[in-house]
C-alpha positions as CSV (number, residue, x, y, z in Angstrom):
1,X,29.1,7.2,4.7
2,X,25.4,7.0,3.8
3,X,24.0,3.5,3.1
4,X,23.3,2.2,-0.5
5,X,19.9,3.1,-2.0
6,X,16.7,1.5,-0.8
7,X,14.2,0.4,-3.4
8,X,11.2,2.3,-2.5
9,X,8.8,2.5,-5.6
10,X,5.8,3.2,-3.2
11,X,7.6,6.2,-1.7
12,X,7.1,4.9,1.9
13,X,8.5,6.6,4.9
14,X,10.8,4.0,6.3
15,X,13.0,5.7,9.0
16,X,14.2,3.0,11.3
17,X,12.3,0.2,9.4
18,X,14.9,-2.5,8.7
19,X,15.0,-2.2,4.8
20,X,17.3,-3.9,2.4
21,X,19.4,-1.9,0.0
22,X,20.7,-2.2,-3.6
23,X,24.4,-3.0,-3.6
24,X,24.6,-3.8,-7.3
25,X,26.7,-1.0,-8.4
26,X,30.0,-2.6,-8.1
27,X,32.1,0.3,-9.9
28,X,30.7,2.7,-7.3
29,X,31.5,0.5,-4.4
30,X,35.1,-0.1,-5.8
31,X,35.6,3.6,-6.3
32,X,34.3,4.6,-2.8
33,X,36.2,1.8,-1.1
34,X,39.5,3.0,-2.5
35,X,38.8,6.3,-0.9
36,X,38.3,5.2,2.6
37,X,41.3,5.0,5.2
38,X,43.3,2.1,5.8
39,X,43.5,0.8,9.4
40,X,40.2,2.6,10.4
41,X,37.8,1.4,13.1
42,X,34.5,0.6,11.4
43,X,31.1,1.2,12.8
44,X,27.7,0.7,11.4
45,X,24.1,1.5,12.6
46,X,22.1,-1.6,13.6
47,X,19.9,-1.3,10.4
48,X,20.4,-3.9,7.7
49,X,20.9,-1.3,4.8
50,X,24.0,0.2,6.8
51,X,25.5,-3.1,7.7
52,X,25.1,-4.4,4.1
53,X,26.8,-1.2,2.7
54,X,29.8,-1.8,5.0
55,X,30.1,-5.4,4.1
56,X,30.0,-4.5,0.4
57,X,32.6,-1.9,0.8
58,X,34.8,-4.4,2.3
59,X,34.1,-6.9,-0.7
60,X,34.9,-4.0,-3.0
61,X,38.5,-3.6,-1.4
62,X,38.0,-1.4,1.6
63,X,40.2,-2.6,4.5
64,X,37.8,-3.3,7.2
65,X,38.4,-5.5,10.4
66,X,35.6,-6.2,12.6
67,X,32.4,-4.3,12.0
68,X,31.1,-2.8,15.1
69,X,27.5,-2.0,15.7
70,X,26.2,1.2,17.3
71,X,22.4,1.7,17.4
72,X,22.8,5.3,18.1
73,X,23.9,5.7,14.5
74,X,20.4,4.6,13.2
75,X,18.0,6.8,11.2
76,X,15.6,9.1,12.8
77,X,12.5,7.1,14.1
78,X,9.4,8.4,12.4
79,X,7.0,6.6,14.7
80,X,3.6,5.7,13.4
81,X,4.6,7.3,10.0
82,X,7.0,4.4,9.2
83,X,5.6,2.1,6.6
84,X,3.1,4.7,5.4
85,X,3.3,6.3,2.0
86,X,4.0,10.1,1.9
87,X,0.6,10.5,0.3
88,X,-1.0,8.7,3.3
89,X,0.9,10.8,5.7
90,X,0.0,14.1,3.8
91,X,-3.6,13.0,3.9
92,X,-3.6,12.7,7.8
93,X,-1.1,15.3,8.7
94,X,-1.2,17.9,6.0
95,X,2.0,19.9,5.5
96,X,3.6,18.4,8.6
97,X,4.6,15.4,6.7
98,X,7.3,17.5,5.0
99,X,9.4,17.0,8.2
100,X,12.6,18.1,6.4
101,X,11.0,21.5,5.9
102,X,9.6,21.9,9.2
103,X,10.8,23.0,12.6
104,X,13.5,20.4,13.9
105,X,11.4,20.2,17.2
106,X,8.6,18.5,15.3
107,X,8.2,15.0,16.5
108,X,6.0,12.6,14.4
109,X,3.4,10.7,16.5
110,X,5.4,8.0,18.4
111,X,8.7,9.0,16.9
112,X,11.6,11.3,17.5
113,X,12.4,14.8,16.3
114,X,15.6,15.9,14.4
115,X,16.7,17.6,17.7
116,X,16.3,14.1,19.4
117,X,18.3,12.4,16.5
118,X,20.9,15.1,16.8
119,X,21.4,14.5,20.5
120,X,21.7,10.9,20.0
121,X,24.2,11.2,17.1
122,X,26.4,13.7,19.1
123,X,26.6,11.4,22.1
124,X,27.8,8.7,19.8
125,X,30.2,10.7,17.9
126,X,31.7,12.1,21.3
127,X,31.9,8.6,22.8
128,X,33.4,7.0,19.6
129,X,36.0,9.9,19.3
130,X,37.0,9.4,22.9
131,X,37.2,5.6,22.7
132,X,39.2,5.6,19.4
133,X,41.4,8.8,20.1
134,X,43.8,9.4,17.2
135,X,42.2,6.7,14.9
136,X,40.1,7.0,11.7
137,X,36.5,6.0,12.1
138,X,34.4,4.8,9.2
139,X,30.8,4.8,9.9
140,X,28.0,3.6,7.7
141,X,24.9,5.3,8.5
142,X,21.9,7.4,7.2
143,X,21.1,10.6,5.8
144,X,19.5,12.1,9.0
145,X,22.4,10.9,11.1
146,X,24.9,12.5,8.8
147,X,22.9,15.7,8.8
148,X,22.9,15.6,12.5
149,X,26.6,15.1,12.6
150,X,27.1,18.1,10.2
151,X,24.9,20.3,12.5
152,X,27.3,19.3,15.3
153,X,30.5,19.8,13.3
154,X,29.5,23.2,12.0
155,X,27.9,24.3,15.3
156,X,24.8,24.9,13.0
157,X,21.2,25.4,14.1
158,X,19.5,22.0,13.4
159,X,16.9,23.7,11.2
160,X,19.7,24.6,8.6
161,X,21.1,21.0,8.9
162,X,18.0,19.2,7.7
163,X,18.3,20.9,4.3
164,X,21.5,19.1,3.6
165,X,21.0,16.5,0.7
166,X,23.2,13.4,1.4
167,X,23.5,11.1,-1.4
168,X,23.6,7.4,-1.1
169,X,26.9,5.8,-0.9
170,X,28.5,9.3,-0.4
171,X,31.4,10.0,1.8
172,X,31.3,12.9,4.4
173,X,34.6,13.6,5.9
174,X,34.4,15.2,9.4
175,X,37.7,15.6,11.1
176,X,38.3,16.2,14.9
177,X,41.2,18.3,16.2
178,X,41.8,17.5,19.8
179,X,44.1,20.5,20.6
180,X,41.6,22.9,19.1
181,X,39.1,25.1,21.1
182,X,35.9,22.9,21.5
183,X,33.9,25.4,19.4
184,X,36.4,24.8,16.5
185,X,37.4,21.3,17.0
186,X,35.6,19.9,13.9
187,X,36.2,20.4,10.1
188,X,34.2,19.1,7.3
189,X,36.2,18.3,4.1
């Protein structure tokens, strides 16, 4: 699940900056909480907006035990771009600031590429799937992390995955089938 919206009137690139989020839409949280599996293992990225989203889902009725933290589920790190407005980035970097339209190998100065994010996310997914074999896992994470997970599940080239739009507080269901051929072990519903 993607975290709740981050108020960002200045349109700043925040990436792994630890921004707060808006959890005031109680009706949305109740609706989404009712859709989540009971008895699941819960994970969150280490960033406040993901943790706070998980906590508010629990307050809204989701059945959550201990919230486990996995920093590998964090958003893509945009290096020196973090904290700058998109206008400031465009002024210094031209069309490269449209990272979601560029090649997935592009790495912002001091940051990580989408390929780097995908590699980190896939390692986490494989580790968590093995550790919690047969259990549902709910993870509150970020748009980039979810795009990376979809790229893995669909065996899709990362360049196509960066174009997915992931809404805030949306649920993306990715199922793993242990007996399946590894190339077909994932399904997105």
